[in-house]
C-alpha positions in Angstrom: -6.2 52.6 -3.2 -8.9 50.1 -2.8 -7.4 47.9 -5.4 -4.2 48.1 -3.5 -6.0 47.1 -0.3 -7.8 44.0 -2.0 -4.5 42.8 -3.6 -2.5 43.1 -0.3 -3.5 39.5 0.8 -2.4 38.0 -2.2 0.8 39.6 -2.6 1.7 38.6 1.1 0.9 35.1 0.1 2.4 35.1 -3.2 6.2 34.4 -2.0 5.0 31.2 0.0 3.1 30.0 -3.0 5.9 30.6 -5.4 8.4 28.9 -3.2 6.6 26.0 -2.2 5.1 25.7 -5.7 8.4 25.9 -7.1 9.9 23.1 -4.5 7.0 20.7 -5.0 6.6 20.9 -8.6 10.4 20.7 -9.3 10.6 17.7 -7.4 7.8 15.8 -8.9 9.1 17.1 -12.4 12.7 15.9 -11.6 11.5 12.6 -10.1 9.4 12.2 -13.5 12.8 12.8 -15.6 14.8 10.6 -13.6 12.2 7.8 -14.0 13.3 7.4 -17.7 16.9 7.1 -16.6 19.4 4.4 -15.3 20.6 6.1 -12.4 22.2 5.2 -8.9 20.6 8.0 -7.1 23.7 9.8 -6.3 26.0 10.5 -9.0 25.1 12.8 -12.1 25.6 10.0 -14.5 22.4 9.3 -16.1 21.7 7.0 -19.2 17.9 7.2 -21.0 16.4 3.9 -20.9 12.8 4.8 -21.6 10.0 2.8 -20.0 12.4 0.2 -18.9 12.1 1.3 -15.3 8.4 1.1 -15.6 8.3 -2.3 -16.9 10.7 -3.6 -14.5 8.6 -2.4 -11.6 5.4 -3.5 -12.9 6.7 -7.0 -13.7 8.4 -7.5 -10.3 6.5 -10.0 -8.1 7.5 -7.9 -5.1 5.7 -4.7 -6.4 2.5 -6.8 -7.0 2.8 -8.1 -3.2 3.3 -4.4 -1.9 0.4 -3.0 -4.1 -1.6 -5.8 -2.6 -0.6 -5.1 0.9 -1.0 -1.3 0.6 -4.8 -1.7 -1.0 -5.7 -4.3 1.8 -4.2 -1.8 4.5 -6.1 1.0 2.8 -9.4 -0.6 2.7 -9.4 -2.1 6.2 -7.9 0.8 8.0 -10.2 3.6 6.5 -13.3 1.5 6.9 -12.4 0.6 10.6 -11.1 4.1 11.7 -14.3 5.8 10.1 -16.5 3.2 11.9 -14.7 3.5 15.4 -14.2 7.1 15.0 -17.9 7.7 14.2 -19.3 5.6 17.2 -16.7 7.2 19.7 -17.9 10.7 18.2 -21.6 9.8 18.8 -21.3 8.4 22.4 -18.9 11.3 23.3 -21.4 13.9 21.9 -23.7 12.9 24.8 -22.7 15.1 27.6 -21.6 12.9 30.6 -19.2 13.3 33.4 -15.4 12.8 32.1 -16.0 12.9 28.5 -13.4 15.5 28.1 -10.7 13.2 29.6 -12.0 10.2 27.2 -11.4 12.5 24.2 -8.0 13.1 25.4 -7.2 9.5 25.9 -8.5 8.6 22.6 -6.7 11.3 20.7 -3.3 10.8 22.6 -2.0 8.3 19.9 -2.6 10.6 17.1 0.4 13.0 18.7 2.5 10.3 19.5 5.8 10.0 17.6 5.7 7.0 15.2 9.0 5.7 16.9 7.6 5.6 20.4 4.3 3.9 19.0 6.3 1.3 17.2 8.6 0.7 20.0 5.6 0.3 22.5 3.7 -2.2 20.1 6.9 -4.1 19.5 7.2 -4.9 23.0 3.5 -5.6 23.4 3.4 -8.1 20.4 6.6 -9.7 21.3 6.2 -13.4 21.0 8.0 -14.5 24.3 7.9 -11.5 26.7 4.8 -9.6 25.0 2.4 -8.1 27.3 -0.5 -9.5 24.7 0.9 -13.2 24.8 1.4 -13.1 28.4 -2.2 -12.1 29.1 -3.5 -14.9 26.8 -1.3 -17.4 28.4 -2.3 -16.4 31.7 -6.1 -17.0 30.9 -5.3 -20.3 29.4 -5.6 -19.2 25.6 -2.1 -20.4 24.7 -3.0 -21.3 21.3 -3.9 -17.6 20.5 -0.2 -16.7 21.7 1.3 -16.4 18.3 4.2 -14.7 16.8 2.3 -11.5 16.0 5.1 -9.9 13.9 7.1 -13.0 13.0 4.4 -14.9 11.4 3.4 -14.0 7.7 -0.1 -14.7 8.5 -0.4 -12.3 11.3 2.2 -9.6 10.7 0.0 -7.5 8.3 -3.0 -7.8 10.5 -0.7 -6.4 13.5 0.2 -3.4 11.3 -3.1 -2.7 10.5 -4.6 -2.8 14.2 -1.8 -0.4 15.1 -2.4 2.0 12.4 -6.2 2.0 13.5 -5.3 2.6 17.2 -3.0 5.3 15.8 -5.3 7.1 13.7 -9.1 6.4 15.2 -8.6 9.4 17.3 -8.3 11.7 14.4 -11.3 10.1 12.6 -13.2 10.6 16.1 -12.4 14.3 16.7 -13.1 15.2 12.7 -16.6 13.3 13.2 -17.0 15.1 16.4 -16.5 18.4 14.9 -18.9 17.3 12.3 -21.8 16.3 14.7 -21.5 19.7 16.5 -22.4 21.5 13.2 -25.6 19.3 13.0 -28.7 21.4 14.4 -30.1 19.6 17.4 -33.5 20.5 16.7 -33.2 17.9 13.8 -32.6 15.2 16.5 -35.3 16.4 18.9 -37.7 16.4 15.9 -36.6 12.6 14.9 -37.0 11.8 18.6 -40.8 13.0 18.5 -41.3 11.1 15.6 -40.2 8.0 17.5 -37.1 7.5 15.8 -34.3 5.4 17.9 -30.7 5.6 18.1 -29.8 3.4 15.1 -32.7 5.0 12.8 -31.5 8.4 13.8 -27.8 7.3 13.0 -28.8 5.8 9.7 -31.2 8.3 8.4 -29.7 11.6 9.8 -26.3 11.4 11.3 -24.8 9.5 8.3 -26.1 11.6 5.4 -25.1 14.7 7.0 -21.7 13.5 7.5 -21.1 12.6 4.1 -18.8 15.4 3.6 -16.7 14.5 6.6 -16.4 10.7 5.6 -15.3 12.0 1.7 -12.6 14.0 3.6 -11.5 11.0 5.8 -11.5 8.8 3.0 -9.3 11.4 1.0 -7.0 11.6 3.9 -6.9 7.6 4.2 -5.9 7.3 0.6 -3.0 9.7 0.8 -1.9 8.2 4.5 -1.9 4.8 3.1 0.0 5.5 0.1 2.8 7.0 2.2 2.9 4.8 5.1 6.2 3.8 5.8 7.5 4.7 9.3 5.2 2.4 11.4 5.9 -0.6 8.9 9.3 -0.1 8.8 10.0 0.3 12.4 7.8 -2.6 13.3 8.7 -5.3 10.7 10.8 -3.6 8.1 8.5 -5.1 5.4 9.0 -8.8 6.5 9.0 -11.4 7.5 9.3 -12.4 4.0 7.4 -10.0 2.0 4.3 -10.2 4.1 4.3 -6.4 5.1 5.9 -4.9 2.2 4.2 -1.8 1.2 4.9 0.6 -1.9 7.1 2.9 0.2 9.1 0.2 1.6 9.7 -1.2 -1.9 10.7 2.2 -3.0 13.0 2.7 -0.3 14.7 -1.0 -0.9 15.2 0.2 -4.6 16.6 3.7 -3.5 18.8 3.1 -0.8 19.6 -0.6 -0.5 20.0 -1.3 -4.2 21.1 2.2 -5.3 18.4 2.1 -8.2 17.5 5.7 -8.2 15.8 5.4 -11.7 13.2 2.7 -10.7 12.7 4.3 -7.3 11.6 7.2 -9.3 9.5 5.2 -11.4 7.8 3.4 -8.3 7.3 7.1 -6.9 5.6 8.1 -10.1 3.5 5.1 -9.9 2.3 5.8 -6.4 1.5 9.5 -7.4 -0.6 8.2 -10.4 -2.5 5.6 -7.9 -3.3 8.6 -5.7 -4.6 10.7 -8.3 -6.7 7.8 -9.7 -8.3 6.9 -6.3 -8.8 10.6 -5.4 -10.6 11.2 -8.5 -12.8 8.1 -8.3 -13.6 8.9 -4.6 -14.5 12.6 -5.7 -16.8 11.4 -8.2 -18.5 8.9 -6.0 -18.9 11.7 -3.4 -20.6 14.1 -5.9 -22.8 11.3 -7.5 -24.1 10.7 -4.0 -24.7 14.3 -3.4 -27.4 14.2 -6.4 -29.0 11.0 -5.3 
């Protein structure tokens, strides 16, 4: 009877584990299998080509551009979202009138549909009628009114800014939850010892939020490698290849060129990059715990 009671939760969870596990690992396995074949992605006709799809991908100049853009996107967005999110969380932790309203305002972009966000920012960043350029011209800064999405020098920067705006609220709420778990007596003791805001932030807040930061970095790795909707809706990977990401490169190979085999190889490469970055991040976090 006792064994039955202990086993009941696991038995109830077993079906969803079996179904989700089968779907997930079957898809990964099938993608790995098709990555070694020449395949149009639709028919059942496949021809084994070995490592040809991987070689074609790794030697493709567009792949290198997409990889570089993805890594730049990851490094800048994760860092800026963490910094802005932490500062907002620290400020909003102070109990002042209306802080709940500000939390809602900052978190609102997180729950907005990507198509809505992309449409809004396409209008804001429009070269001729966009609100940003109109404002810059109105204050006499005509030279700064550039083609934000049409110029290769600014397109990736614009995408990065939109993504930071989209997800900084998530970082803020994650850090805010972490701050709420820190005992207030620690801060009170620091104040009695004469520690100021920045000293407290550096010596107490940041070390005690290492776990939260590690989680955000992990989510940032996954989010950067699967970023597609905002990029595709705002620039489509252009102009040229200036905002080409690994996901948009995969999309082109799969649905534009009907090269399902190479698209599968790209997918496996993305998975491998995610695993490597996750392992590096985890080892870095574990090492910092013992310092």
